N, C-alpha and C positions, 0 to 999 in steps of 0.2 A: 493605498493602505500603510500606515505605519504601525510599528509594535512598540509599546511602551517599555521601556527597560525596567521600569519599577514594578509594575503590576502584570505585565506581559499581555495586556489587553490591546486590541486592534482599534485604531482610531484613524478618522479620514481628515485629510487637509484639503479643502475644496479650493476651487479657482478663486471663489469671492474672499476666502480666506487669505489667499496670497496677494489679491489686491489690497486688503486690508495692511497687511504686513508692510506693503511697499508704501502704502499712503502714510504710516506713521513712523516710517524709517526716517531719521534725521540727516541733515545736510550740514557738513561742516567743513570749512575751507573749501568750498566748491564742489565737495564729493559727496555723493548720497552714500550711507553706510547702511546697506540693507539688513533688516532685521530677519533672520531666518525663521522657517517654520519650526514649531516647537518640537522638542525631542520626547516630551511627556504627553500622555493623553490628558483631557481636559480635567478628569477628575483628580488626576495626581498634581496637575498645575494648580487646581484650586487648593489642594492640601497644602501645598507649600505656603500659600499665602495665609490659610487658615492658621497655621502655625505661628504666625506673628500677632495673633489676635488673643489676647487674654482678656476676656470680658468679666470673669466671676471670681476669680481667685484673688482675693485681696490680703494684705498683711499689715502688721504693725511693724514700724522699722523706724530709723532715725533718718531726718534729712541731712544730706552730706554737706550742705552749705551751712545751716544754722545750729544743727544738733537736735532741733525740735522733734518730737514724737509726732508721725505722721501716719496717715493710712495710705497705702501704696499697692500697686499692681505686682511690685517687685519684692519677693521674699528677701529677708536680710542677708542670705548667704549668697545672693547675686552679685557678679564681680563690678556691675555698672555703677556709675555715679547717679544718685537719684536725689533730685530737688523737690520740695514741696511746690505744688504748682504755681502758687503766687510768688514764690522765690524764683521759680524758673523764668516766669514772665517780667521779672524785675530787671533793672539796670546794674544789678550788683555783681554781675559776671559779664564776661566777654567771650561769645562763642567763637568769635573769629581767632581768639588766641590758641585755639586748638588745630589751626591749618598747618597743612604740611605738603610738602612736595611729593609728587607721584614717584615711587621707586620702579623702575622698570624691571628690577630684578625680584620683584614679588608679584603675586597676582593680584588682580584688582580686588577681588573679594576678600583676601587676606587682609590688605590695606584697609578696606572699608571697615572690616571687623574691628581692626585696632582703634579707628576713629569713633566707632559705636560704643566701645568699651571706655573711652575717655570723655566724651561730651557728656553733660548732664541730661538726665531723662526727665521728663515730667511724671511726678508719681502717680498721678491719677488720670491723666489725659482729660483735664478738664478745661473750658475755654473762659471761665470767668462769668458766666451768664447763669449758673446755678445758684439757688438760695437754701441754705441749709440742706444740703445734699452731700456731706463728707464721704459717705460710702457709696456714691454711684460715680460712674465712669462712661466714657463714650456717649455722652448725651449733653444736651444743652436746653438752657431756658426751662430747668426743672425746678420744683419747690417742694421742700419738706418730703423728700424721697430717702428710702432705705434700701440699700441693696438693689438698686434698680439700674439697670445696665442697657446702653444703647437707647434710652428713652429721650423723646423730646417733647416738651411741653407737658410734663407730666408733674401732677401735684398730689401729695399724700399717697404715693404709690409704693408698694414694698414688695421685693421679691419679684418683680416685673422685668421683662426684658423686651427689647425691640419694639416698643409701644408708643403710640404718638397721641397726644392731646387727650389724656386720660385722667380721671380724677378718682381717688378713694377706692382704689383696687389693689387687690393682693394676689400674688402667685398667678400672673397672667403672662401669655406670650404673643407677641404679634396681635395687639388690639389696638383700635383706633377710635377717637371720638366718643369714648364710653366712659361709664361711671358706675361704681358700686359693682365691681366685677369680681369673681372669686374663681380660681382655677378654670379660667376662660382661654382659648386659643383661636385666634383669627376671627376675631368679631369685630363688628364696626357699627358704630351709631347705635349702640345697646346700652340698656340700663337695668341694673339689678338682677344679673344672670349668675347661676352658679353651675360650674362644670359643663360649660357649653362650647360650642366649636363650630366655626365657620357660619356664624349668624349675623345678620344684618337687621338693624331697626327692630330689636326685639326687646322685651322687658318684663321682669317679675316672673322668672321662670327658672326651671332646674332641668338639666340634663338634655339640652337641645343640641341637635346636629343639623346643619344646614337648613335653617328656619329663616323665613324673612316676614317681617312685620307680624310677629305673633307676641302674644301675652298671656301671662297665667297658663302656662303650659309646662307639663312634667314628661319627661322621657319622651320626646316627639322628634321626628325626622322628616326632612323634606316637606315641612308644612309651610304654607303661604297664606297669610292674612287670617289666621286662625286665633281663637281665643277659648280658655278653658277645655284644654285636650290632654288627656292622658295617654301615653302610647298611641298616639294619632286618633284617638277616639273621643268625642265630644263628651264632657262630664258637667255637671252642675257646679255652681260656685261652691256649694257646701261639699261635694265629693272632692274638688280640689283642695279645699281647706283641709279636710281631713287627711289627704294623701301627702300633702305638704307638712303637716303636723308630724305624720309618720316619719318623714325624711329627716326633718331637723332634730329628732329626738333619738337619733342614732342608727337610722338605716340608709344614709345618704350613699355611703360606701358601697354596701351589699347592693343598693339599687344601680350603682354605676355599673357594676360587673352584670347585672341583669340587662341593663340597657345596651351595653356595648355588645353584648351576645345577639339581642334581639334585633337591632339596627342591622345586622349583616344580611338579613332577608329582603332588604330595600335597596334600591339601586344607588350607586354613587356616580357623581358626574366625573368624567375621565380627567378633568383638569380645572382649576379655578383661574379663569382668565377673565377677569371683570372688564368688561369695555376694552378688550385688546383685540388689536387687528394684525392677522398674518404672523402669529406668535405661537411658540411652542415652549412648554415648561410647566410651572406650577407656581401658584400664589403670585398673581401679577395683576396690577390695575392700570388702566389706562396706557397700555404699552401698544407699541408699533413696531412691526418688523423685527422682533426680539426672537432669537433662536436658542433654544437650550439655556433658558434663563430662570432663576428661582428668586422669590421675594422680591420683585421688582414694584416698588411703591412710587406714589406721586409722579408717575410718568416716566417712560424710557422710550427710546427711539434708535433703531438699527444698532441693537447690541446683541452679543453673541457670547456664551459660557459666561455669564455674569450672574452674581448671587448678591442678594441684599442691597442692590443698588437702586437709586431713584433720584427724585428731585430734578427731572429734566436732564438726565444723563443721555448722552447721544454718542452715537458711532463709537462705542468701545468693545473691547473684547478682552475676556479673561480678567474681569475685574471683581474684587469682594468688598461690599461695603463702600463703594465709590459711586459718587455722583454729585448732587447739588451743582448742577451747570457745567459738570465736565464734559468734554467732547474731544474726539479722537486720542483716545486713552488706552493703552494696552498693558496688561499685566500690572496691576495696581491695586494696593490694599488701603482701605480706610481713607481715601483721598477726595478732597472735593475741590471743585472750581478749577480742575486742571484742563490745559489744553495742549494738544499735539505733544503727549508726554508718555514715558514709558518706564516701567520697571520701578515703581515708587511705593513707599510705604508710608502712610499716615502724613501725606502733604495737603497743605491747604492753598489753594489758589496760586497760579502761576502758569507759565507757558515753557515749553520745551525744557522740562525737567527730566532727567535720566538718573537712575539709580541713586535717588535721594531718599532721606528718612528725616519725617519730622521737621519739615520746612514749611515756612508760610510766606505767601505773596513775593515768591522769587522767580525770576526769569533766567533762562539760560544757565542753568547749574547742573553740574554732574558729580555724583558721588559726595553729596554734602549732608551734614546732619545738623539739626537744630537751628538753621539759619532763618532769619526773617528780614523781608525787604532787601534782598541782596541780588546781584546780577554778576554772571561771568565768573562764577567761583567753581573751584575745583577742590574737593577734599578740604572745605572750608577756607581756603586761600583764594584772595581776590587777584584776578588777573584783567588785562585790558581785552576788548573785543577779539583783537586780532590774535593776540597771545592764547586766549582761551580757546578759539576755534582751531588753532595749531595743535594745541596740547591735547585736547579732547580727540583730536583725529589720530594722534600717536596711540592714546590710550585705548581707543575702540580697536586699533590694528594689534595691539598687545593682547586685548581680550579676545579677539578673534583666535590668534594663535593659541591661547590658553583654554578656548572652547567656553569662555564665560559670557561673550557677547551673545545677548538674545535669551539668556536664562534670567529667571527671577533670583533674588537673594539666596544664596545656599541656606539651606535649613539651619546649619549650626550657628548663623549669625543671629538668628532670632534669640531675644533676651529671656524667652520664656520656654519652659519644658512642654513638651508636646501634650503631656497630660494636664497642663494648665490652661490650655487654649481650645478654641471652638474646634480645633481638628479633632480632638477626642470627642466631641459631641457627634459631628458628622461622618467621621471616619475613625472609629475607635480601633486601636492597635495595642498590644502589649509592650511593655518596656523595652523587651530584647528586640522587637520587630522595629520599633521606633528608632532605637539606636542603629540598628543595621542599616535603616534608610538614611541615617545622616541626621535625624532630629535630635534636639535635646531631650532630656528628662528630668524632673525635678522629684526629689525626695524630701523634701523639706515639710515638715508638720509642724504647724503653729501650735503652741501651748493654749489649751482652752483657758478662758479666763475663769477664776474662781466662783463657784456658785454654792450658795447654803447647802444646797441639796440637789441630787440629780435623781430624778423621777424614772425609776427602769420602766422598760416597756411593758413588762407583765403588770406592774403597779397601775400604769396609765389605763390599760385595758378594764382594770377592775374599779377604777374610779367613776364617781359621777361627775363626768365632765362638764356638765351644765353648771354644776355647783363650783367646780374647779375654775370655770371661766369667768365666774363672778367674784372670784377671790383675787384681789391684787397680789397676794403673796406668791402666785405662779411666777410673777415677775422676777423673784428671787431665786427661782429654781432653773434648772436645766432639764429637758426633757431628753430622753435617749431614744434615738431613732429605732424603729423595731427591724430595720433591715441592716443598716450599718454598724448599729450600736454607737454611733458618734452622737456626742451630746449637742443640742442646740438650744437657743434662748428664745422666748417671746418678748418683744418690746411692747411698752404701753400702747402705742398707736394700733399695733396689731390686735392686741386684747380687746381694745375699744371696737374695732371692726368686726370681730367675732361675735361680740356682744349684740351689736347693731344687726348683724345679719342672722343672728341666731345660729351660730355654725359652732361645731365641735372644735376643740383645739387641734391642730395637725399633730400627726404622730410619726410623721417622716421628716427627715432633714431637708433643709431647703435645696440641697443639690439633688437628693433623689427625686423631690417633687418635680424639679426642673428637667430632669431625664425623663420623667413620664410625661411631661407636657411635650417634650420634644418627638418621644415616641407617637404622640397622637398625630403628628404631623407626617406628610409624605416626605420621603427623602429626596435629597437633591439629584435625582438620576430618572432618566427616561427609559421606558420600554415599549416595544411594539405589541399592540394588542388589538384585539377586534371587539366590536361592540357585544356586550353580553346579552342583549335583547334578541330572543329567539327571531330569526327571519332577517336581521339587519346584519350586514357584512362590511359595516364601514370600519376602515382600519384608524388607528390614531396613536400618537405618542402619548403615554402617561406614566406618572410616577407610581402607579400601581403595578407592582411586578405580577406577572402571571401566576406565581405561586401563593400570592395572597388571597384571603377569602372573600374579599369584597366583590360584589356584583357591579361591574363598571360599565356605564353606558356612554355612548357618544352624546353630543349635547342636543341633537334633535330628539332623539328617544328619551333623554331624561327630560327635557322640558315638556314632552307630550306625557310624560308619566306624573309630574309634580303639579301641572297646572290643568 
């Protein structure tokens, strides 16, 4: 067992882990440079990578190439050079002009940070496949989306995150192949659901939890193949219509609180591992031999300590949002199609890449930033194959002496403040603690756009929201969040959605709504527990900590209960 110097927790390095580190270790100049076992626990290792991912904080600023006004992940006070995405992809600048020699009088991370600060960055991390999606990032093939983050093939989606193949949905998190969804989490192949979670093939319902193939149900949990039920009891169509009418006329939020309390008397499945084999973790689909993994989608195999990975990623360890054909990859963030690579951030396709950032279709590159279709480069400078291998060998020896080799990028290299990134979502810390751990912090506050009027929280509660929702004048107003007191605005597409779904206007800022959706999901951490059914002593690893109020069953007992 080892002790993490950051959080003081104990963690284990298994013989299988050592075999993987040996497998991914590179060979240069005929010598294998062994990647050492990690110094930090798996959670602190993930935290470093989370701190490089700003998904939701976007700002108005100038493009440093053209001077045009753009929307960007980088606030105007950042020291980085930022280009509008289409300008970044253009031929109007040369990324190789930033190349430099390696200085053996400085540490590698020091030189890499200098390169990061100079090479232009993509303002919104878009790949050119989105249509009318100026305010989206980390996504592709989306259309008519607004403030949608990490989405793929989404259309008319607003305030959604990490959702795929969805349409006409608002305020959703981790939903797939669904349409007309509002405030839903972890749902798949559903239609017209409101405030529902972990449902498959359900429709025309409110307040569902872990239901399958159900329709016209309200406040139900663990149902299978049911219709016209309220709190798991059958009702007539007339009773359903009457109860639904009560919800849409102002009692939805109070009913949500009632439902959240009521469902605690029913069992919860220890883990959501759909069609997964020999795997541990939470929120996985079609996974095989994945250990301590979370949010693994579209297939993954032989992975460990990975989060948000999918698309047939294989044989990877300690990766975040990495996949789409990646294989034999270690310590990577937001990287796709990599092979036999380690310590990379936001890289797209390539082989044998180490300590690179935002490169695409590159092979045999070390410490490079922003390159595309290059080979045998170090710090953005071109070398021959022989010179490349010799110099990389010397650099790694230098990094071993400085204790940098085997570590992911130092937190201070991140272009974002800790509080701007998903690190604050999964592992929230105060500013003082973040700085103490070596992370950055952002104090930048963007100026709110002018509005004709700000509707105060107390005014919002006293208004006839149904009448308000049918008045387009609300588009000229800002609504004050009842918790943060920060104002936010409704756009026309949102207003149309609320009208169609017969919903009241939201009274919380989008960031608060997002935080509440996150809180409805299990954390990315496992605990040892025993099945909560009397007489069953099966033990398992689960994301439900023993201190939580849920009754947690093993799979066998759970299936016996719901079927």
